[in-house]
N, C-alpha and C positions, 0 to 999 in steps of 0.2 A: 480512501484514501485516494483509492482508482477514481471517484467519480468528485473526488475535490478539485485532482488536480486536471484533470478536463474542463471541469468550468476552470478554472483560476490557465489552463491553457487558451480557453474557446472566448475569456476576457480579451488574452493577450500580455496577460500581468508580465513582466523581466524577471520571472525572478528565477533563479539557478540553488537556491537553498532550500531543502530535502525538509527542510520547519512551517515552515509555507504551507506549502498541500496537510500539512501534519495538522495544523492548527484549524486552518477550513473543515477539515474531518471531526478533528474535534469540539470544535464548537458549530458545525452541524449533524452531531449524537446527542453532544451532551447538552448542546443552549447555553444557559448562560454561566458564566466561568470566572471566578476572576482570575485577575491577572497572572496573582500569582501559583493558581492552580490551575492554568494555562501555562506558561512557563512549564512548569515543573512534571508534566503529564509531557510537553512537547519533548521535552528531555528524555524523561524515561522510553517515549516510544521512538525514537530515533535510530538507537543502535539496532536496531531489530529492522526496522524498515533500511535503514543502509543493509545489513545483515541478506532480508530477501531480496533486495533486488540485487546484489551482486549474485544470488545463490540462481539467481534467474535465467532457465536457461530456455530456448527454442521450445517448445510442446515437437512431441514425438508421438506419431500413430502407433497405439501401441492395439497386438491383434490379440481378444480374448476368445474365452471357453465363454458355453454358454449359460453360464451364472457372472457373467463378468470380471471378471479373473486374468491376469497375466495369463500370456503363452510362455510358457519357453522358446525362443524365436531357435535354439541349437536341436 
């Protein structure tokens, strides 16, 4: 998804609809899909991607122990 969105952004695509980068990513990875298959996959992926974007928060640094596990900040 990120690669498809970046490619569209770099080409100045006037997209505001999340379905466009989803479709581009599906076509990149799945190749030839019938229109009805592509539409069904895009509609299935749309709520997942929307949920992912809503849940996105800035990364925070995490202190880890020697084994890569987070340590308790308290």
